[in-house]
C-alpha positions as CSV (number, residue, x, y, z in Angstrom):
1,M,-10.5,-17.5,-13.4
2,A,-7.4,-16.3,-14.5
3,L,-7.2,-15.9,-18.8
4,I,-4.4,-17.1,-20.4
5,D,-3.6,-16.4,-24.1
6,L,-0.9,-18.1,-25.7
7,S,-0.5,-16.5,-28.4
8,K,-0.5,-13.2,-27.1
9,R,1.6,-14.7,-24.1
10,E,0.0,-13.7,-21.6
11,I,-2.3,-14.0,-17.8
12,H,-4.8,-12.3,-16.9
13,C,-5.4,-12.1,-13.1
14,K,-8.6,-10.4,-10.9
15,I,-8.1,-9.3,-7.5
16,V,-11.3,-8.8,-5.8
17,Y,-10.7,-6.1,-2.6
18,Y,-13.7,-7.5,-0.5
19,G,-15.1,-6.0,3.5
20,P,-17.8,-4.4,5.1
21,G,-18.6,-1.2,4.1
22,R,-16.1,2.2,4.5
23,C,-13.5,0.2,4.7
24,G,-11.1,1.5,2.5
25,K,-11.4,-1.0,-0.5
26,T,-11.8,1.6,-3.0
27,T,-9.9,4.0,-1.4
28,N,-7.1,1.5,-2.4
29,L,-7.5,1.0,-5.7
30,L,-7.0,5.6,-5.6
31,Y,-3.8,5.7,-3.6
32,I,-2.4,2.4,-6.2
33,Y,-4.3,4.0,-9.1
34,N,-3.2,8.0,-8.8
35,A,0.7,6.9,-7.6
36,M,0.7,4.4,-10.6
37,S,3.0,5.4,-14.4
38,E,0.8,5.5,-16.8
39,K,2.7,3.3,-18.6
40,T,1.7,1.0,-16.2
41,K,-2.5,1.7,-15.5
42,G,-5.3,1.4,-17.3
43,K,-8.6,3.4,-16.9
44,M,-10.3,2.8,-13.7
45,I,-14.1,2.4,-14.0
46,T,-16.0,3.3,-10.8
47,I,-19.4,3.0,-10.8
48,E,-21.2,5.5,-7.2
49,T,-23.6,6.1,-5.6
50,K,-25.4,9.5,-5.0
51,G,-23.5,8.9,-1.2
52,E,-20.1,8.2,-3.4
53,R,-19.5,5.2,-2.6
54,T,-18.7,2.2,-4.6
55,L,-21.7,0.1,-6.0
56,F,-20.4,-2.3,-8.0
57,F,-16.6,-2.3,-9.1
58,D,-13.9,-0.5,-9.6
59,L,-12.0,-2.2,-12.3
60,L,-7.8,-1.1,-12.3
61,P,-5.9,-3.2,-14.8
62,L,-2.3,-3.1,-13.4
63,T,0.7,-4.5,-15.6
64,L,3.5,-6.0,-13.5
65,G,6.1,-7.6,-16.0
66,K,6.7,-11.0,-16.9
67,V,6.5,-14.1,-15.1
68,G,8.5,-17.2,-17.3
69,G,7.8,-15.6,-20.4
70,F,4.1,-14.8,-20.0
71,D,3.0,-10.7,-19.7
72,I,0.9,-10.5,-16.2
73,R,-1.6,-7.8,-16.5
74,I,-3.9,-7.9,-12.8
75,Q,-7.9,-6.7,-13.0
76,L,-8.2,-5.3,-9.2
77,Y,-11.6,-4.9,-8.4
78,T,-13.5,-4.2,-5.0
79,V,-16.9,-4.9,-4.3
80,P,-19.8,-2.9,-2.7
81,G,-19.9,-3.0,1.4
82,Q,-23.7,-2.3,2.0
83,A,-25.8,-5.2,2.9
84,L,-28.5,-5.4,0.5
85,Y,-25.7,-5.5,-2.7
86,E,-25.1,-9.5,-1.2
87,A,-25.8,-10.1,-5.3
88,T,-23.5,-8.3,-6.9
89,R,-20.5,-8.8,-4.1
90,K,-20.7,-12.3,-5.3
91,L,-21.1,-11.8,-9.3
92,V,-17.5,-9.2,-9.1
93,L,-16.6,-12.0,-6.6
94,K,-17.2,-14.8,-9.2
95,G,-13.5,-16.2,-11.0
96,A,-11.6,-14.3,-8.9
97,D,-7.7,-15.7,-8.6
98,G,-6.8,-13.3,-5.5
99,L,-8.1,-11.9,-2.9
100,V,-7.7,-8.6,0.0
101,F,-10.2,-8.9,3.1
102,V,-9.7,-5.0,3.7
103,A,-10.8,-5.4,7.6
104,D,-12.2,-1.5,9.1
105,S,-10.0,-1.3,12.8
106,L,-13.0,0.9,14.0
107,R,-14.8,-0.6,17.0
108,V,-18.0,0.1,15.1
109,R,-17.1,-1.9,12.6
110,Q,-15.8,-5.1,14.6
111,V,-19.5,-6.9,14.2
112,K,-19.3,-6.3,10.4
113,N,-15.9,-7.4,9.6
114,R,-17.0,-10.9,11.3
115,E,-20.0,-10.7,9.2
116,S,-18.7,-10.2,6.3
117,L,-15.4,-12.7,6.3
118,E,-18.0,-14.7,6.7
119,E,-20.5,-13.8,3.5
120,L,-16.9,-14.0,1.3
121,R,-16.3,-17.8,3.4
122,R,-20.2,-18.6,2.1
123,S,-20.1,-17.3,-1.3
124,L,-17.4,-18.8,-1.8
125,R,-18.5,-22.4,-1.1
126,E,-21.1,-21.6,-3.5
127,Y,-18.8,-21.4,-6.3
128,G,-16.9,-24.6,-5.2
129,A,-13.6,-22.9,-3.3
130,S,-13.2,-22.5,-0.6
131,L,-10.5,-19.7,1.5
132,G,-7.4,-22.0,1.4
133,E,-8.0,-22.7,-2.2
134,V,-8.3,-19.1,-3.4
135,P,-4.7,-17.0,-2.3
136,M,-5.8,-13.8,0.0
137,V,-3.9,-11.9,1.9
138,L,-5.5,-9.3,4.9
139,Q,-4.9,-5.9,5.2
140,Y,-6.3,-4.1,8.8
141,N,-6.7,-0.6,7.5
142,K,-7.2,2.9,9.6
143,R,-4.2,1.5,12.0
144,D,-3.9,5.8,11.7
145,L,-6.6,6.4,14.3
146,V,-5.4,4.0,16.5
147,S,-4.0,6.9,18.4
148,S,-7.0,9.3,18.9
149,P,-9.8,9.2,21.0
150,I,-12.5,6.7,18.6
151,P,-12.2,3.7,19.7
152,T,-9.9,0.9,17.8
153,I,-9.4,-2.7,17.4
154,G,-5.6,-3.7,18.2
155,V,-4.0,-5.9,15.8
156,E,-3.9,-9.9,17.9
157,E,-8.2,-9.1,18.7
158,L,-8.2,-8.7,14.8
159,D,-5.9,-12.0,14.0
160,R,-8.3,-13.4,16.5
161,D,-11.6,-12.4,14.6
162,L,-10.4,-12.8,11.6
163,N,-7.0,-14.7,11.1
164,N,-7.2,-17.5,13.8
165,G,-3.9,-19.5,14.1
166,L,-2.5,-16.6,11.2
167,V,-3.4,-18.3,8.1
168,F,-3.0,-15.8,5.8
169,P,-0.7,-12.5,5.6
170,R,-2.0,-9.1,6.9
171,F,-0.6,-5.7,6.8
172,E,-1.1,-2.9,8.7
173,A,-2.7,0.2,7.1
174,A,-3.7,3.7,7.1
175,A,-5.0,4.0,2.7
176,T,-6.1,7.2,3.1
177,K,-2.3,8.0,3.3
178,G,-1.2,4.6,1.2
179,V,0.5,3.3,4.3
180,G,0.3,-0.2,3.8
181,V,-1.4,-0.3,0.4
182,F,0.9,-1.3,-1.5
183,E,2.6,-3.8,0.4
184,T,-0.7,-5.7,0.0
185,L,-1.4,-5.4,-3.5
186,K,2.7,-6.3,-3.6
187,E,1.9,-9.6,-1.3
188,I,-1.2,-10.3,-3.1
189,S,0.3,-9.9,-7.3
190,K,3.1,-12.1,-5.8
191,R,0.5,-14.9,-4.8
192,T,-1.9,-14.8,-7.4
193,V,0.1,-15.0,-10.3
194,R,2.4,-17.7,-8.0
195,H,-0.5,-20.0,-7.7
196,V,-2.5,-18.8,-11.2
197,T,1.3,-20.1,-13.4
198,Q,1.7,-23.5,-11.0
199,K,-1.8,-24.5,-11.3
200,N,-1.6,-24.3,-15.3
201,M,2.1,-24.8,-15.2
202,L,3.4,-22.6,-17.4
203,V,6.1,-21.2,-15.8
204,G,9.2,-22.4,-18.5
205,R,6.6,-22.9,-21.2
């Protein structure tokens, strides 16, 4: 749930990057962090396993200007993708104002994509929310591997698996190269801020 500080005229929103292990969630945040100016980003906090994968979360505060006279501050989190950390994912997900579901385009990860999205749906339900209620954007990552010998999943098939009816905006990406990273961030930030301000009727106050 967004934190509204009326005295400071600030809105703090939480956006969580969700998806299966090694799909590119942390890679997205690292690219954003390295590309942003010092004035617009805070300190990035990373807790990692010995295998250099995110165990708990990455927290990257961003300042995104003003809306309706309020300063907008976004905190980006990632969740651990490994199956045994479901409880941690659920904890990080709590209070999310926006979601980015990062899907892995590798064919061998197709089932993991579906399982991760279903887990996200279940976890939101436990918090009394649904995918339709929380702003979400899909990112189909590793599209740069489509032309390689490694078997990948086509965009139309990813849509059938994860976005039936094209309910959510989706972006093709290659996070290691920065392709689609800021397009994804811009869209989810816009949708999240709009949702939060409309929900709290803050614009124009």
